[in-house]
N, C-alpha and C positions, 0 to 999 in steps of 0.2 A: 181879121182878128181873132176869131175864134179860135183857130189851129197857132196864132200867135203867143194865145191865153195858153193853151194846152202844152204849148210846148214849153215855156215859163215855168209852168206849175209838175210837167215834167221833170226838169232839171232840178226844183228845188227841191222833189220828195224824193228823189234817186238817183242823183247825177245821170251819164250815161246809161240807159236800157241796153239788154242785152238778154238773151233769151237764154231762161237757166229751168231747170228740173224743177217741178213740184216738190215740196217738203216731205217728209213722212212723219204725221201729225198724228195721234189718236185719234180715231173716229169718233168715240164719244163726244170729242172737243165742240163741236156744234151741229145742230141739225139744218143746216143747209145743203149740204150735201148729200143727205142721209139716203135718196132713193136715186144718187145717181144721175148724167144725162138726160140720159134716157126717160125718166119719170119725171123729169122738171116740164116746165113749159118752155114754148120756145119765146124768146125774147125779141119783141117785135122790134126793127131796124127804126123805126119813127117813130114810137114809142120811148124806147129808149136815147133819139136824136132829143125829143123834147125833154127829158130828165136833164140830160147833158147839159143843155142850153139853160136850165132852171138853175141847176148846182152852181156852172159859172157864174151866172148872174149874181145867185146870192152870196158866192165868193168878195163879190166887189160894193158888194149894199150893206152897208151898216145900221141903216134904218127900219129894218123888217121888224115888225112884231111880232110877239107871240111865237118865236122864231123853236122856242122847244116842243113844239107840236110836231115836228119835223121828227123828232127822234123814232119813234115809231116806224113812219112810214120808208124811214132811210133806211134802218133796219131790215125791212120788208122787200125792199130793194137788193139790198144785197144777199138775201137770201134765193131770192130767184137766182138773182144772175151770178151767183159764184159757179153754180155747174160749166156756166159756158164761159167762165171769164180766160184769156187770153192773154198773152205778153202785149204789154202797151207800145213797145218798141215797134212792132210791125204798122201801126196808124201812122207813125212817121215818114216809113219809107216809102208810105204810096204818094204817087205822082197822079197831077191831072182832076179835074173838076170831082173831086167824091167826098162823101160825106165819111164822117169817124166811125159813125155806126154802123153803116151799111155797105160803105164803099158803094153806092151808089149816087147817080147826079142828084146836087144838092139841092132841084127842086124836088120840094116834097111831094108834089101831083106825081111825079113820074117815078115813084118807089110805091111798088107794093106794099099793100097794108098789111101783109102776113109775111112779109120777107122778113128773115132773121137777120139779127144785129151780128157784128163782125165779133171773133173773140175781143180783139185787141180795143172794139167799144168798149165791149160790156168790161174791161180788165179799169178801162179809163172812168166808167162810171161808178164802178166799185170804189176805186182811189180817192174820185171827189168826195164821197159820201163818207165815204173812212177822217177824211181832213173835215169834213163838214158836223159829221158827230163830234170830233176833237172839240171843235171849236164850238162848237156847244155846249158840252161837258164842261170846258175850261171857261167859259164865260157866267153860265150861270151855276156852276161850282158843286155840284151834285152829279153822280155817278148815276144816279136810279132811274131806272128800263133803260141800262144798256149791258146787252150782254155780252161778257167778257170771252162765253166761247166760241160765240157766232166771231167775233173780231179774231180768236187764235185762228178760228181754221182758217180766216182770209190769211193772214200771216202766215200758215202751215202752207196754202196752198197757194200762194202768187208765185206763178212765172217768170215774175222782174223786180227789182228793187223798190221799183214807185211804189205799187200795193203792198209790199210788206213794212216798207217804212211808216207808208202811211198808218198799217194797223199796229206797229209794235210801238210808234208817238202815241197812239189811243192807248194801249195798253199799260204805256208808263202814266196817264192821265187817272185811267180806270184806280192803277195800284196805288196812286197817291190820295186820291179820295175816299175809294173805299176800298182799303187794302183787305179786310177780312171776306169781303164776294171774289177776290183775287189768290187767296190764298192756296185752294182749289187748283189753281193754274200755274202757279210757276213753275213746278217741272217743266212742263210741256212749256212754258213761254222759253225758259233755258233751253230747250230742244233748240224752238225757232232760231234763236240770239245765237245760238252754236253754227247753225248751218248757214245763217246769215253771213257769219264771217269768213265761214268756206267760201261763200259765193262772191260775197262782194267786197271790194276793197276801197271803196271812194270814202272818202274824209266822211260826206256825211251821214253813210250808212255805220260807221265807226264809233260817232258823235251818239245815233239813235240807240244803236245797242249801249253805250255805256250809258246813255238816260233810260232805259229801262232796267236798267241793273241798278240804276242808283235807289228805282222806287220799288221795284220787286221786292230786293234786299229787307229793307226794314220792315215790310209786310211779313217775310218770311219769319224773321227776328222776333218781333214782336209779339208773335204765336206763339211762342217758346223753342221754336225749330233751331234743331242746330245745322251752325254754319256747315258742319261738313257733308251734308248731303247735297249742299251748292256748290263747294269745291271740288267732291267726288264727281261731278254731272260734267263740270267743266272738264276737271282734270281724264278724265274718259275720252273724251270728244279728241284730245290734241295731240293724238296720230292720226286724225283722218283731216288735220288743219294744216294748210301753208306751214311753212316752217318759219317763216315770216310775219305770222298774225297770231303766232301762238301766246308769247308775250303781251300782247297786243290786249288780247281777251283775257286773259289773269290779270293782266293792270286792271282791269275795269273792276271786276270783282274785287279786287284788294283795296279798290279806293272807295267801295261801295260797304264795306264791312268794317266795325269798330275793330280797334287796334287788337283786340286779345281775342279775339274769334277770324285774324285775320292773316298774314303772314306765319304765324308758328303754326297754325290749321292746316295752312296749304303745303307748304313745306313737309310735315309727317305724312300728310298723305300720300305727293311726291316720291320722299324717302321709300315709303314702306310699297310704291308701286315699282322702282327701282330695284328694292330687294327681291321682289316678288318675281320681276321679269330676268333677273340675274343667277337665283338660287339653280343649282344644278340640280339638272331632272331626276336624278339618282336618287335624291331626297323623298322624289312623292311617288318613287315606284318601290313594290318590295320586294326585300332582301334575298336575291339571287340566290345566295349562300346558304339560306335555309331549306332546310329538306319539306318535300310536303307532307304531310299527314297521310298515314294509311289510307288506301279508300278515296285517296281528294287527289285531283289532278291539281297542277300546279297554275298559281294565276299568270295568266299572260301579259309581259310588258307593252304598256300600250306608247306608244312613241308616240311624239309631237309631230304634227305637219312640219315639213319645210318650211312652208309661207309662215306659220303660225311662229316657229323660233325664230326667222328671221327678222321678224315684226319686233317681235320681244328682245330681238339683240339690238336692232336700230334704235327701237324707243329709249335703252339703258344708256346709250349710246350719249343722246341731244338733253335726255332729261335733267343731268347732273348741271349743264351748261345754262337751260333755262332757269334751274332753281337759283345759280348764281346771279344769276342777271334780273329776277323779281328779287332779288333781297336789295339791289341797288336802286331799287327804285325810291 
């Protein structure tokens, strides 16, 4: 029964799981992994099994009193487990009578107390903790006591969609309830959304990215920040995204922005980018026809690397079509 609940939770959180590389997020975004895995305490398989069982039980019980007292313990668990997190998909590929936490026999008496939990079980425990935090924050209508930097660290380090989506959904709720606390993390969250779009193409991940943008953008604008920074952040990431997902990401931002700072600003920035990528290389180099002053050497012309030139040429080819498609939305 436990494995069935885990499988259903996995599907709801991120669709089909596949192992992905961790994203690049500012190391200052959280203190969980500052010292790296070598400095962190080993997570016991037995202890983690007990924590997972408790978290699974809490998902199904609605009559638990004083649940807000779990806010700090849940974050402490995440901090301790984050350096050891692995992809959740591995635990569902296991066969035989094994526990999700340690891969040992399900009988707790046969599991050494000092045995380390498997990375897949650590990832599953973090996913459950993030989901529980989201539930508590929604239930009590307050983001007090929840560290946005820690949640962002989870989203950035997540090796698969289940943990990343759970972290992003929590960030969306935090942005709604405490926009001033999220303001300093908006651009980092945008970076996570970009890479999530590049790694995941399932409908749930798309909906999560849209929900986070819909929460982050009002927090950004209410502080008097310029929407061009948000547009620039996403547009600069477009070349690294699959062609089929570029428009989808821009649409999500467009829907979250007010009309006056939406499409006109985005189109202007994209047109500027097209001009920059198609401008003649000679426009940025010294005039070779001019003679150097007496006693000074002529300035050497710096040639653009072939790879960079090809990338710029390719970008100028698809950006106009992307602009036209965005106008039709």
